[in-house]
C-alpha positions in Angstrom: 114.4 172.0 87.9 114.9 168.2 88.1 112.2 165.6 88.0 111.3 163.5 91.1 112.8 160.3 89.8 116.0 162.3 89.0 115.9 163.6 92.6 115.8 160.0 93.9 118.8 158.9 91.7 120.9 161.9 92.8 120.0 161.5 96.5 121.0 157.8 96.2 124.3 158.8 94.6 124.9 161.3 97.4 124.0 158.9 100.2 125.9 156.0 98.9 129.1 157.9 98.0 129.3 160.4 100.9 130.9 158.0 103.3 132.7 155.7 100.9 136.3 156.5 99.8 135.1 157.0 96.1 134.3 160.7 95.8 130.7 161.9 95.7 131.6 164.9 93.5 133.0 162.6 90.8 129.8 160.5 90.8 127.6 163.5 90.6 129.3 164.4 87.3 128.1 161.2 85.7 124.4 162.2 85.2 125.5 165.4 83.6 128.1 163.8 81.3 126.1 160.7 80.4 122.5 162.0 80.4 122.8 165.8 80.1 120.9 166.4 83.4 120.5 169.9 84.6 122.1 171.0 87.9 120.1 169.9 90.9 120.1 173.4 92.4 121.2 174.8 95.7 118.0 173.8 97.7 118.3 170.2 96.7 122.1 170.2 97.6 121.1 171.5 101.1 118.5 168.8 101.5 120.8 165.8 100.7 123.5 167.2 103.0 121.0 167.3 105.8 120.0 163.8 104.9 123.5 162.4 105.1 124.1 164.4 108.4 120.9 162.8 109.9 122.3 159.3 108.9 125.6 159.7 110.6 124.0 161.2 113.7 121.5 158.3 114.0 124.2 155.6 113.3 126.6 157.0 116.0 123.9 158.1 118.4 125.1 155.9 121.2 128.7 156.8 120.6 127.8 160.5 120.6 125.9 160.1 123.8 128.9 158.3 125.4 131.2 161.1 124.3 128.9 163.8 125.6 128.4 162.1 129.0 132.2 161.4 129.3 133.0 165.0 128.4 130.6 166.2 131.1 132.3 164.0 133.7 135.8 165.3 132.5 134.7 168.9 132.9 133.0 168.2 136.3 136.1 166.4 137.7 138.6 168.6 135.9 140.5 165.6 134.8 141.0 164.1 131.3 139.3 160.8 130.5 139.1 158.7 127.3 136.0 160.5 126.0 137.4 163.9 126.7 140.6 163.1 124.8 138.6 161.7 121.8 136.4 164.8 121.6 139.6 167.0 121.8 141.2 165.0 118.9 138.0 165.4 116.8 138.0 169.1 117.6 141.7 169.5 116.6 141.1 167.5 113.4 138.2 169.8 112.5 140.1 173.1 112.7 142.2 172.8 109.4 139.1 172.0 107.4 137.3 175.0 108.8 140.2 177.3 108.0 140.5 175.8 104.5 136.8 176.2 103.9 136.9 179.9 104.9 140.0 180.8 103.1 139.9 178.7 99.9 136.2 178.4 99.2 136.3 180.4 96.0 139.4 178.7 94.8 137.8 175.3 95.2 134.8 176.4 93.1 137.2 177.3 90.3 138.7 173.8 90.5 135.3 172.1 89.9 136.2 170.9 86.4 136.1 167.5 84.9 139.9 167.3 84.3 140.6 168.1 87.9 138.1 165.5 89.1 139.7 162.9 86.8 143.2 163.6 88.1 142.2 163.6 91.8 140.1 160.5 91.5 143.1 158.5 90.1 145.8 160.1 92.3 144.0 159.6 95.6 143.1 156.0 94.5 146.8 155.2 94.2 147.5 157.0 97.6 144.8 154.9 99.2 146.3 151.7 97.9 149.7 152.7 99.4 148.0 153.5 102.7 146.1 150.3 102.9 149.3 148.4 103.0 150.1 150.1 106.3 146.8 149.2 107.9 147.2 147.7 111.4 144.9 145.3 113.2 145.9 146.5 116.7 145.7 150.3 116.7 142.0 151.0 117.4 141.9 154.8 117.6 143.7 158.1 117.3 145.9 158.5 120.4 147.7 161.8 120.0 147.2 165.4 119.0 149.8 165.0 116.2 147.8 162.2 114.7 144.5 164.1 114.9 146.2 167.2 113.3 147.6 165.0 110.5 144.1 163.6 109.7 142.7 167.2 110.0 145.2 168.6 107.5 144.3 165.8 105.1 140.7 166.6 105.5 141.5 170.3 104.7 142.2 169.3 101.1 139.0 167.3 100.8 137.1 170.2 99.1 139.3 169.7 96.0 136.7 168.1 93.7 137.2 164.3 93.2 139.3 163.9 96.4 136.6 162.3 98.7 136.4 163.6 102.3 136.1 160.1 103.7 138.7 158.8 101.3 141.4 161.2 102.3 140.8 161.0 106.0 140.7 157.2 106.0 143.9 157.3 103.9 145.5 159.5 106.5 144.4 157.2 109.3 145.8 154.2 107.5 149.2 156.0 106.9 149.4 156.5 110.7 148.9 152.8 111.2 145.3 152.7 112.4 143.2 149.7 111.7 140.8 150.1 108.8 137.7 150.1 111.1 139.3 152.7 113.4 140.3 154.9 110.5 136.8 154.7 109.1 135.1 155.3 112.5 137.2 158.4 113.1 136.5 159.7 109.6 132.8 159.3 110.0 132.7 161.0 113.4 134.8 163.8 112.0 132.3 164.2 109.2 129.6 165.4 111.6 130.8 169.0 112.1 132.0 169.3 108.5 128.7 168.2 107.0 126.8 170.3 109.5 128.9 173.4 108.7 128.6 172.9 104.9 124.8 172.4 105.2 124.5 175.6 107.3 126.5 177.7 104.9 124.5 176.4 102.0 121.3 177.2 103.9 122.5 180.8 104.3 123.1 180.9 100.6 119.7 179.5 100.0 118.0 182.1 102.1 119.7 184.8 100.1 118.7 183.2 96.8 115.5 183.8 94.9 115.0 180.4 93.3 111.6 178.6 94.0 111.7 175.8 96.5 110.0 172.4 95.7 109.5 171.3 99.3 108.2 167.8 98.4 111.2 167.1 96.3 113.5 168.3 99.0 111.9 166.0 101.6 112.1 163.1 99.2 115.8 163.8 98.5 116.7 164.2 102.1 114.9 161.0 103.0 116.5 158.9 100.3 120.0 160.3 101.1 119.5 159.6 104.8 118.4 156.0 104.4 121.0 155.1 101.8 123.8 156.8 103.8 122.8 155.0 107.0 122.9 151.6 105.2 126.2 152.5 103.6 127.9 153.3 106.9 126.6 150.1 108.5 127.7 147.9 105.6 131.1 149.6 105.2 132.0 149.3 108.9 130.9 145.7 109.0 132.9 144.6 105.9 135.9 147.0 105.8 138.4 144.8 107.7 137.5 141.8 105.6 137.5 143.5 102.2 140.2 146.1 102.7 140.5 149.2 100.6 141.6 147.6 97.3 138.1 147.2 95.9 137.6 150.9 96.3 141.0 151.6 94.8 140.1 149.6 91.7 136.7 151.2 91.5 138.2 154.7 91.6 140.7 153.9 88.9 137.9 152.6 86.7 135.7 155.6 87.5 138.6 157.9 86.5 139.0 156.1 83.2 135.2 156.4 82.6 135.1 160.1 83.3 138.2 160.6 81.1 136.5 158.7 78.2 133.3 160.6 78.6 135.0 164.0 78.8 137.3 163.3 75.8 134.3 162.2 73.7 
């Protein structure tokens, strides 16, 4: 069982790293490697996932309402519109990750080791650097099923520890020539069904588990994760075109070196 102040720190890490291309799993290793903290437990993991899900739902609430209404009109008129196509692209991009999660869940658990996280943190940093050079300023959204499927297949390997779900999907979008903001926006919308599905599966596991539940700590963790994730999304989208991806590339490389040094020692 972790302390309340540890819950705050871990929830902050989850909230701040869930939507940045820097890998939340790599960062959650740091308290263990540096300070010897115990595992936060399944219940806390569920809570912070629900916190980050709440953040992205709140931030994109107007966008989600627009897509819902537009889809309703498309179904009513039996004719495609922009909102209907966008929802279709998001659905197509979600399928590979669902299949990957169902088929390879146990394999991914076996890959959850420090050496794997170090390698993926560095490798996908370099891939992000390459993709950032292809970023466009004029392509403001996914516009084909092929592009959606490409981003979806990239997301399917996100469960590999150290990869970063947002990082790999933004990288895929940039490789297709999307603008940085468009790639990030599609990545964040695409996270909604994935985070919701992961939280639901973890909730089922939690119901079947027998560990005691500290409800106050769970509410605290979910709240901190939600607030920090919301602020993170807002700041990232506001600054991404100006900053580019190179600060995150450098950060990932330094993080990989730090993890390597800690693991070696």
